[in-house]
Structures are given as structure tokens and as C-alpha cells.
DSSP file (Angstrom, degrees, kcal/mol; ACC not computed):
  #  RESIDUE AA STRUCTURE BP1 BP2  ACC     N-H-->O    O-->H-N    N-H-->O    O-->H-N    TCO  KAPPA ALPHA  PHI   PSI    X-CA   Y-CA   Z-CA
    1    1 A M              0   0    0      0, 0.0     2,-0.3     0, 0.0    93,-0.2   0.000 360.0 360.0 360.0 135.1 -111.9 -128.3 -101.4
    2    2 A S  E     -a   94   0A   0     91,-1.9    93,-2.6    90,-0.3     2,-0.5  -1.000 360.0-158.8-143.9 140.0 -114.0 -128.9  -98.3
    3    3 A V  E     +a   95   0A   0     -2,-0.3     2,-0.3    91,-0.2    93,-0.2  -0.951  17.6 167.1-117.4 132.2 -113.3 -130.6  -95.0
    4    4 A Q  E     -a   96   0A   0     91,-2.5    93,-3.3    -2,-0.5     2,-0.3  -0.911  25.2-131.1-132.7 169.9 -116.0 -132.0  -92.6
    5    5 A T  E     +a   97   0A   0     -2,-0.3     2,-0.3    91,-0.2    93,-0.2  -0.873  23.1 178.5-123.5 153.7 -116.0 -134.2  -89.6
    6    6 A K  E     -a   98   0A   0     91,-2.5    93,-1.9    -2,-0.3     2,-0.1  -0.983  30.9-109.1-155.9 137.6 -118.2 -137.2  -88.9
    7    7 A R  E >   -a   99   0A   0     -2,-0.3     3,-1.7    91,-0.2    93,-0.2  -0.398  27.8-125.5 -62.0 142.1 -118.6 -139.8  -86.1
    8    8 A A  T 3  S+     0   0    0     91,-3.2    -1,-0.1     1,-0.3    92,-0.1   0.695 110.6  58.8 -65.4 -15.0 -117.4 -143.2  -87.0
    9    9 A Y  T 3  S+     0   0    0     90,-0.3    -1,-0.3     2,-0.1     2,-0.1   0.511  85.1  99.3 -92.1  -9.5 -120.8 -144.4  -86.0
   10   10 A E  S <  S-     0   0    0     -3,-1.7     2,-0.1     1,-0.1    -4,-0.0  -0.361  87.6 -88.4 -80.4 159.0 -122.7 -142.3  -88.5
   11   11 A D        -     0   0    0     -2,-0.1     2,-0.2     1,-0.1    -1,-0.1  -0.469  43.8-114.8 -67.4 140.8 -123.9 -143.7  -91.8
   12   12 A I        -     0   0    0     22,-0.1     2,-0.3    -2,-0.1    -1,-0.1  -0.547  35.9-166.0 -78.4 140.6 -121.3 -143.5  -94.7
   13   13 A A    >   -     0   0    0     -2,-0.2     3,-1.8     1,-0.1     4,-0.3  -0.945  33.2-122.8-132.5 150.8 -122.4 -141.1  -97.6
   14   14 A A  G >  S+     0   0    0     -2,-0.3     3,-1.2     1,-0.3    -1,-0.1   0.816 113.1  63.4 -56.6 -33.0 -121.1 -140.6 -101.1
   15   15 A S  G 3  S+     0   0    0      1,-0.2    -1,-0.3    -3,-0.0     3,-0.1   0.531  78.4  85.3 -74.4  -4.4 -120.6 -137.0 -100.2
   16   16 A D  G <  S-     0   0    0     -3,-1.8     2,-0.3     1,-0.2    -1,-0.2   0.837  71.0-177.3 -65.5 -34.2 -118.0 -138.0  -97.6
   17   17 A G    <   +     0   0    0     -3,-1.2     2,-0.6    -4,-0.3    78,-0.2  -0.570  61.6   9.2  70.0-132.8 -115.3 -138.0 -100.3
   18   18 A I  E    S-b   95   0A   0     76,-2.4    78,-2.6    -2,-0.3     2,-0.5  -0.684  79.5-152.6 -82.4 117.5 -112.0 -139.2  -98.9
   19   19 A R  E     -b   96   0A   0     -2,-0.6    19,-3.7    76,-0.2    20,-1.8  -0.834  13.4-175.4-106.2 128.1 -112.6 -140.5  -95.3
   20   20 A V  E     -bc  97  39A   0     76,-3.4    78,-3.2    -2,-0.5     2,-0.4  -0.973  19.9-140.2-124.4 119.2 -109.6 -140.2  -92.8
   21   21 A L  E     -bc  98  40A   0     18,-2.4    20,-2.7    -2,-0.5    78,-0.2  -0.705  16.0-173.6 -75.7 129.8 -109.7 -141.6  -89.3
   22   22 A V        +     0   0    0     76,-2.5     2,-0.3    -2,-0.4    77,-0.1  -0.025  47.5 103.9-116.6  23.4 -108.0 -139.2  -86.9
   23   23 A D        -     0   0    0     75,-0.2    21,-0.1     1,-0.1    22,-0.1  -0.775  65.3-141.0-104.0 156.2 -108.1 -141.3  -83.7
   24   24 A R  S    S+     0   0    0     -2,-0.3     2,-0.4    22,-0.1    -1,-0.1   0.801  90.5  53.5 -75.9 -33.9 -105.2 -143.2  -82.2
   25   25 A I  S    S-     0   0    0     -3,-0.1    -1,-0.1     1,-0.0    75,-0.1  -0.884  93.3-110.3-114.1 133.8 -107.5 -146.1  -81.3
   26   26 A W        -     0   0    0     -2,-0.4     3,-0.1     1,-0.1    -2,-0.1  -0.292  47.2-100.0 -58.3 137.9 -109.7 -148.0  -83.6
   27   27 A P    >   -     0   0    0      0, 0.0     3,-1.2     0, 0.0    -1,-0.1  -0.354  44.7-102.2 -65.9 142.0 -113.5 -147.2  -82.8
   28   28 A R  T 3  S+     0   0    0      1,-0.2     3,-0.1    -3,-0.1    -3,-0.0  -0.362  96.0   7.9 -66.9 137.4 -115.1 -149.9  -80.7
   29   29 A G  T 3  S+     0   0    0      1,-0.2     2,-0.5    -3,-0.1    -1,-0.2   0.573  98.2 111.1  77.6  12.6 -117.4 -152.2  -82.3
   30   30 A I    <   -     0   0    0     -3,-1.2    -1,-0.2     4,-0.0     2,-0.1  -0.972  54.5-140.9-122.5 130.5 -116.8 -151.3  -86.0
   31   31 A S     >  -     0   0    0     -2,-0.5     4,-2.3     1,-0.1     5,-0.2  -0.312  28.6-107.1 -77.0 168.8 -115.2 -153.3  -88.6
   32   32 A K  H  > S+     0   0    0      1,-0.2     4,-2.6     2,-0.2     5,-0.4   0.904 121.7  47.2 -57.6 -39.4 -112.8 -152.1  -91.3
   33   33 A S  H  4 S+     0   0    0      1,-0.2    -1,-0.2     2,-0.2    -3,-0.0   0.873 109.3  53.5 -75.7 -30.6 -115.4 -152.6  -93.9
   34   34 A Q  H  4 S+     0   0    0      1,-0.2    -1,-0.2     2,-0.0    -2,-0.2   0.927 113.5  42.6 -65.8 -41.7 -118.1 -150.9  -91.9
   35   35 A L  H  < S-     0   0    0     -4,-2.3    -2,-0.2    -8,-0.1    -1,-0.2   0.911  85.8-164.6 -72.4 -39.0 -115.9 -147.7  -91.4
   36   36 A A     <  +     0   0    0     -4,-2.6     2,-0.2    -5,-0.2   -17,-0.2   0.952  18.5 172.8  53.6  54.2 -114.7 -147.6  -94.9
   37   37 A I        -     0   0    0     -5,-0.4   -17,-0.2     1,-0.1    -1,-0.1  -0.549  32.4-155.5 -91.6 161.8 -111.8 -145.3  -94.4
   38   38 A N  S    S+     0   0    0    -19,-3.7     2,-0.3     1,-0.4   -18,-0.2   0.694  81.6  14.9-101.9 -32.9 -109.3 -144.4  -97.1
   39   39 A F  E     -c   20   0A   0    -20,-1.8   -18,-2.4     2,-0.0     2,-0.5  -0.981  59.0-151.3-142.9 150.3 -106.6 -143.4  -94.6
   40   40 A W  E     -c   21   0A   0     -2,-0.3     2,-0.6   -20,-0.2     3,-0.2  -0.973  10.7-176.0-126.1 114.0 -105.9 -143.8  -90.9
   41   41 A Y    >   +     0   0    0    -20,-2.7     3,-1.6    -2,-0.5     4,-0.3  -0.533  21.4 154.1-104.1  60.9 -103.8 -141.0  -89.5
   42   42 A K  G >   +     0   0    0     -2,-0.6     3,-0.7     1,-0.3    -1,-0.2   0.708  65.6  63.5 -65.2 -16.7 -103.4 -142.4  -86.0
   43   43 A D  G 3  S+     0   0    0      1,-0.2    -1,-0.3    -3,-0.2    38,-0.1   0.516  94.5  60.8 -85.0  -2.5 -100.1 -140.5  -85.4
   44   44 A I  G <  S+     0   0    0     -3,-1.6    -1,-0.2   -21,-0.1    -2,-0.2   0.551  82.7 108.0 -93.9 -11.3 -101.8 -137.2  -85.7
   45   45 A A  S <  S-     0   0    0     -3,-0.7   -22,-0.1    -4,-0.3     3,-0.1  -0.131  84.1 -88.3 -60.5 156.7 -104.1 -138.0  -82.7
   46   46 A P        -     0   0    0      0, 0.0    -1,-0.1     0, 0.0   -22,-0.1  -0.299  56.2 -89.8 -58.9 154.2 -103.6 -136.1  -79.4
   47   47 A S     >  -     0   0    0      1,-0.1     4,-2.9    -3,-0.1     5,-0.2  -0.257  35.6-111.4 -58.8 153.8 -101.1 -137.8  -77.0
   48   48 A T  H  > S+     0   0    0      1,-0.2     4,-2.4     2,-0.2     5,-0.3   0.867 119.4  51.9 -66.4 -32.7 -102.6 -140.2  -74.6
   49   49 A D  H  > S+     0   0    0      2,-0.2     4,-2.2     1,-0.2    -1,-0.2   0.900 112.9  45.5 -68.6 -38.2 -101.8 -137.9  -71.6
   50   50 A L  H  > S+     0   0    0      2,-0.2     4,-3.2     1,-0.2     5,-0.3   0.985 114.8  47.4 -65.8 -54.8 -103.6 -135.0  -73.4
   51   51 A R  H  X S+     0   0    0     -4,-2.9     4,-2.6     1,-0.2     5,-0.3   0.903 114.4  45.1 -55.9 -42.1 -106.5 -137.1  -74.4
   52   52 A K  H  < S+     0   0    0     -4,-2.4    -1,-0.2    -5,-0.2    -2,-0.2   0.931 114.2  51.6 -69.4 -42.0 -106.9 -138.6  -70.9
   53   53 A W  H  < S+     0   0    0     -4,-2.2    -2,-0.2    -5,-0.3    -1,-0.2   0.967 112.9  44.2 -55.0 -52.1 -106.6 -135.1  -69.3
   54   54 A F  H >< S-     0   0    0     -4,-3.2     3,-2.1    -5,-0.2     6,-0.2   0.928  75.8-179.0 -61.1 -49.3 -109.2 -133.7  -71.6
   55   55 A N  T 3< S-     0   0    0     -4,-2.6    -3,-0.1    -5,-0.3    -1,-0.1   0.846  71.2 -74.6  53.0  35.1 -111.6 -136.6  -71.1
   56   56 A H  T 3  S+     0   0    0     -5,-0.3    -1,-0.3     1,-0.2    50,-0.1   0.804  84.0 160.2  45.8  36.7 -114.1 -134.7  -73.6
   57   57 A D    X>  -     0   0    0     -3,-2.1     3,-1.8     1,-0.1     4,-0.8  -0.789  37.1-146.6 -88.3 114.7 -115.0 -132.2  -70.9
   58   58 A P  T 34 S+     0   0    0      0, 0.0     3,-0.4     0, 0.0    -1,-0.1   0.779  95.4  59.2 -51.7 -31.0 -116.4 -129.1  -72.7
   59   59 A E  T 34 S+     0   0    0      1,-0.2     4,-0.2     2,-0.1    -3,-0.0   0.742 106.3  47.5 -71.5 -22.8 -115.0 -126.8  -70.2
   60   60 A K  T <> S+     0   0    0     -3,-1.8     4,-3.2    -6,-0.2     5,-0.3   0.498  84.3  97.7 -88.4 -10.6 -111.5 -128.0  -70.9
   61   61 A Y  H  X S+     0   0    0     -4,-0.8     4,-2.5    -3,-0.4     5,-0.2   0.855  77.6  52.7 -54.2 -40.1 -111.9 -127.7  -74.6
   62   62 A P  H  > S+     0   0    0      0, 0.0     4,-1.4     0, 0.0    -1,-0.2   0.958 115.7  42.9 -57.3 -48.3 -110.2 -124.2  -75.1
   63   63 A I  H  > S+     0   0    0     -4,-0.2     4,-2.4     1,-0.2     3,-0.5   0.936 113.8  50.4 -61.0 -50.4 -107.2 -125.4  -73.2
   64   64 A F  H  X S+     0   0    0     -4,-3.2     4,-2.4     1,-0.2    -1,-0.2   0.867 108.8  54.1 -51.5 -41.5 -107.2 -128.9  -75.0
   65   65 A K  H  X S+     0   0    0     -4,-2.5     4,-1.7    -5,-0.3    -1,-0.2   0.823 110.8  43.8 -74.9 -32.7 -107.4 -127.1  -78.3
   66   66 A E  H  X S+     0   0    0     -4,-1.4     4,-1.8    -3,-0.5    -1,-0.2   0.848 114.9  48.6 -80.4 -32.2 -104.3 -124.9  -77.6
   67   67 A R  H  X S+     0   0    0     -4,-2.4     4,-1.6     2,-0.2    -2,-0.2   0.840 112.4  49.7 -78.2 -30.5 -102.3 -127.8  -76.2
   68   68 A Y  H  X S+     0   0    0     -4,-2.4     4,-2.1    -5,-0.2     3,-0.3   0.956 109.3  50.6 -65.2 -50.1 -103.2 -130.0  -79.2
   69   69 A K  H  X S+     0   0    0     -4,-1.7     4,-1.9     1,-0.3    -2,-0.2   0.889 111.0  50.8 -57.1 -43.4 -102.2 -127.4  -81.7
   70   70 A Q  H  X S+     0   0    0     -4,-1.8     4,-2.7     1,-0.2    -1,-0.3   0.865 107.7  51.8 -64.7 -35.0  -98.9 -127.1  -79.7
   71   71 A E  H  X S+     0   0    0     -4,-1.6     4,-2.3    -3,-0.3     8,-0.3   0.860 108.2  51.2 -66.6 -35.6  -98.4 -130.8  -79.9
   72   72 A L  H  < S+     0   0    0     -4,-2.1    -2,-0.2     1,-0.2    -1,-0.2   0.830 114.5  45.0 -73.0 -27.5  -98.9 -130.7  -83.7
   73   73 A K  H  < S+     0   0    0     -4,-1.9    -2,-0.2    -5,-0.2    -1,-0.2   0.920 120.8  36.9 -67.8 -47.5  -96.4 -127.9  -83.9
   74   74 A D  H  < S+     0   0    0     -4,-2.7     2,-0.6    -5,-0.1    -3,-0.2   0.812  99.1  76.5 -83.0 -31.1  -93.8 -129.4  -81.6
   75   75 A D     X  -     0   0    0     -4,-2.3     4,-2.9    -5,-0.2     5,-0.2  -0.714  69.7-150.8 -86.1 122.6  -93.9 -133.1  -82.4
   76   76 A S  H  > S+     0   0    0     -2,-0.6     4,-2.2     1,-0.2    -1,-0.2   0.853  94.6  47.2 -62.8 -38.2  -92.1 -133.8  -85.7
   77   77 A L  H  > S+     0   0    0      2,-0.2     4,-2.6     1,-0.2     5,-0.3   0.950 113.9  48.0 -76.5 -42.3  -94.2 -136.8  -86.7
   78   78 A K  H  > S+     0   0    0      1,-0.2     4,-2.8     2,-0.2     3,-0.2   0.973 112.6  49.0 -49.4 -56.3  -97.5 -135.1  -85.9
   79   79 A N  H  X S+     0   0    0     -4,-2.9     4,-2.1    -8,-0.3    -1,-0.2   0.885 111.1  49.7 -54.6 -46.4  -96.4 -132.0  -87.8
   80   80 A Q  H  X S+     0   0    0     -4,-2.2     4,-1.8     2,-0.2    -1,-0.2   0.878 111.0  49.4 -61.1 -40.9  -95.4 -134.2  -90.8
   81   81 A K  H  X S+     0   0    0     -4,-2.6     4,-2.5    -3,-0.2    -2,-0.2   0.876 109.5  53.6 -70.7 -32.0  -98.8 -136.1  -90.7
   82   82 A L  H  X S+     0   0    0     -4,-2.8     4,-2.6    -5,-0.3    -2,-0.2   0.932 107.3  49.3 -65.7 -39.6 -100.5 -132.7  -90.6
   83   83 A L  H  X S+     0   0    0     -4,-2.1     4,-1.6     2,-0.2    -1,-0.2   0.823 111.6  50.4 -63.8 -34.3  -98.7 -131.5  -93.7
   84   84 A E  H  X S+     0   0    0     -4,-1.8     4,-2.0     2,-0.2    -1,-0.2   0.891 110.6  49.4 -59.1 -44.8  -99.7 -134.8  -95.4
   85   85 A L  H  X S+     0   0    0     -4,-2.5     4,-2.7     2,-0.2    -2,-0.2   0.920 108.5  52.1 -62.2 -49.8 -103.2 -134.2  -94.4
   86   86 A K  H  X S+     0   0    0     -4,-2.6     4,-1.9     1,-0.2    -1,-0.2   0.899 109.8  50.5 -56.2 -41.9 -103.1 -130.6  -95.7
   87   87 A S  H  X S+     0   0    0     -4,-1.6     4,-1.7     2,-0.2    -1,-0.2   0.847 108.4  51.9 -64.8 -43.0 -101.8 -131.9  -99.0
   88   88 A L  H  < S+     0   0    0     -4,-2.0     4,-0.4     2,-0.2    -2,-0.2   0.896 108.1  51.1 -60.9 -44.4 -104.6 -134.5  -99.2
   89   89 A V  H >< S+     0   0    0     -4,-2.7     3,-1.1     1,-0.2    -2,-0.2   0.914 108.8  51.8 -62.1 -45.1 -107.2 -131.9  -98.6
   90   90 A R  H 3< S+     0   0    0     -4,-1.9    -1,-0.2     1,-0.2    -2,-0.2   0.826 111.2  48.4 -54.8 -36.8 -105.7 -129.7 -101.4
   91   91 A E  T 3< S+     0   0    0     -4,-1.7     2,-0.4    -5,-0.1    -1,-0.2   0.402 108.9  54.9 -88.9   1.9 -105.8 -132.6 -103.8
   92   92 A N    <   -     0   0    0     -3,-1.1   -90,-0.3    -4,-0.4     3,-0.1  -0.993  69.6-138.0-138.9 139.7 -109.4 -133.7 -103.2
   93   93 A K  S    S+     0   0    0     -2,-0.4   -91,-1.9     1,-0.2     2,-0.4   0.874  91.9  29.4 -61.8 -39.4 -112.7 -131.9 -103.4
   94   94 A Q  E     +a    2   0A   0    -93,-0.2   -76,-2.4     2,-0.0     2,-0.4  -0.991  62.4 177.9-132.3 126.3 -114.2 -133.5 -100.1
   95   95 A V  E     -ab   3  18A   0    -93,-2.6   -91,-2.5    -2,-0.4     2,-0.5  -1.000  10.2-161.2-124.8 130.9 -112.4 -134.8  -97.1
   96   96 A T  E     -ab   4  19A   0    -78,-2.6   -76,-3.4    -2,-0.4     2,-0.6  -0.969   9.4-149.6-120.1 125.0 -114.0 -136.2  -94.1
   97   97 A L  E     -ab   5  20A   0    -93,-3.3   -91,-2.5    -2,-0.5     2,-0.4  -0.800  21.0-154.5 -93.9 121.8 -112.2 -136.4  -90.8
   98   98 A V  E     +ab   6  21A   0    -78,-3.2   -76,-2.5    -2,-0.6     2,-0.3  -0.833  19.3 168.8-102.8 132.7 -113.7 -139.5  -88.9
   99   99 A Y  E     -a    7   0A   0    -93,-1.9   -91,-3.2    -2,-0.4   -90,-0.3  -0.907  33.5-141.5-140.1 162.6 -113.6 -139.8  -85.2
  100  100 A G        +     0   0    0     -2,-0.3   -93,-0.1   -93,-0.2   -72,-0.1   0.658  57.9 116.6-106.4 -14.4 -115.1 -141.9  -82.5
  101  101 A A        -     0   0    0      1,-0.1   -93,-0.1     2,-0.1    -2,-0.1  -0.079  63.7-133.5 -53.0 152.6 -115.9 -139.5  -79.7
  102  102 A K  S    S+     0   0    0    -95,-0.1     2,-0.5     2,-0.0    -1,-0.1   0.810  86.0  84.0 -76.5 -31.9 -119.5 -139.1  -78.7
  103  103 A D        -     0   0    0      3,-0.2    -2,-0.1     1,-0.1   -47,-0.0  -0.662  59.5-166.7 -82.0 116.5 -119.2 -135.2  -78.6
  104  104 A R  S    S+     0   0    0     -2,-0.5     3,-0.2     1,-0.2    -1,-0.1   0.649  85.1  38.3 -77.3 -17.9 -119.7 -133.8  -82.0
  105  105 A N  S    S+     0   0    0      1,-0.2     2,-0.5     4,-0.0    -1,-0.2   0.688 110.0  52.9-107.8 -26.8 -118.4 -130.4  -81.1
  106  106 A Y  S    S+     0   0    0    -50,-0.1     2,-0.3     4,-0.1    -3,-0.2  -0.678  82.8 100.4-121.4  78.5 -115.4 -130.9  -78.7
  107  107 A N  S >> S-     0   0    0     -2,-0.5     4,-1.3    -3,-0.2     3,-0.5  -0.954  81.2 -98.3-151.4 167.8 -112.9 -133.3  -80.3
  108  108 A Q  H 3> S+     0   0    0     -2,-0.3     4,-2.4     1,-0.2     5,-0.2   0.804 116.4  63.9 -63.0 -29.8 -109.6 -133.4  -82.1
  109  109 A A  H 3> S+     0   0    0      1,-0.2     4,-2.6     2,-0.2    -1,-0.2   0.931 101.6  50.8 -59.2 -45.0 -111.3 -133.7  -85.5
  110  110 A E  H <> S+     0   0    0     -3,-0.5     4,-2.1     2,-0.2    -1,-0.2   0.950 110.8  48.9 -65.1 -45.3 -112.9 -130.2  -85.0
  111  111 A V  H  X S+     0   0    0     -4,-1.3     4,-2.7     1,-0.2    -1,-0.2   0.921 113.0  48.3 -53.4 -45.7 -109.3 -128.8  -84.2
  112  112 A L  H  X S+     0   0    0     -4,-2.4     4,-2.7     2,-0.2    -2,-0.2   0.861 109.9  52.2 -62.9 -37.1 -108.0 -130.5  -87.3
  113  113 A K  H  X S+     0   0    0     -4,-2.6     4,-2.6     2,-0.2    -1,-0.2   0.930 109.0  49.2 -66.7 -45.2 -110.8 -129.1  -89.4
  114  114 A E  H  X S+     0   0    0     -4,-2.1     4,-1.8    -5,-0.2    -2,-0.2   0.937 112.5  47.3 -61.4 -52.0 -110.2 -125.7  -88.2
  115  115 A L  H  X S+     0   0    0     -4,-2.7     4,-0.6     1,-0.2    -1,-0.2   0.921 114.2  48.0 -53.3 -48.8 -106.4 -125.9  -89.0
  116  116 A L  H >< S+     0   0    0     -4,-2.7     3,-0.6     1,-0.2    -1,-0.2   0.848 110.0  50.7 -73.0 -31.0 -107.1 -127.4  -92.4
  117  117 A S  H 3< S+     0   0    0     -4,-2.6    -1,-0.2     1,-0.2    -2,-0.2   0.815 107.7  53.9 -73.0 -26.9 -109.6 -124.8  -93.3
  118  118 A D  H 3<        0   0    0     -4,-1.8    -1,-0.2     1,-0.2    -2,-0.2   0.607 360.0 360.0 -77.4 -10.8 -107.3 -122.0  -92.4
  119  119 A S    <<        0   0    0     -3,-0.6    -1,-0.2    -4,-0.6    -2,-0.2   0.403 360.0 360.0 -96.4 360.0 -104.4 -123.3  -94.7
């Protein structure tokens, strides 16, 4: 099993395996057929307040990461979706977490990848 992350605006590849959108909001300017996702886990995304506070500021990323992990633990729906995602990863050779953010290193998909790789 392998987990990777990929921007929604990158080309789709056969090596992507199962594609899971992990944003609460659909990426701008992309149709469903263009994105070609298998699942949309919008309920696993960071809360609107956390997302707005973070604003993809690399200096805030360590705090964002901890707060997001806490949300995943404390929110029963987010926790349930994380367990479903872990199961999906165990059942498939390749899972790609798709996100819309411009920053490839500092986003919720990277936090989820880390959590899924640790389990």
C-alpha cells in the first residue's frame, strides 16, 4: 500500500490508483470528469475556521498540523472518515490524496498522508 498526494490541477496518471479528494470545497475550474476522483472525503477537511486561520502560511504549518490532527481526533465525523480512509488505503495498492491548494508541501493532504503512513 502506498499513499501519495497530488494537486487537483496536475495530470491524472494510471499510477494514481484510487483518487480521493480531501478538500471541503471543489477545486475551481475543474469538472468532475477532469478531476476523475473515486471518492470525495469533504468531511475530513479542516474546519473553515482552521483553514482560514492557516491561510497556507508555511510559518503556521506546524501549529496547523497539530490543530488539524486534534480536529481529526476530537470530531466524531472527521474521525470516522479518517478510519474509512485508513481502510481504503489498506485495501488498495495505491491511493492518491487530491487537494486544490497551490502549496505542495503545506496542506491538509500532507498531514493525512503522514497519518495514513503511520498506521
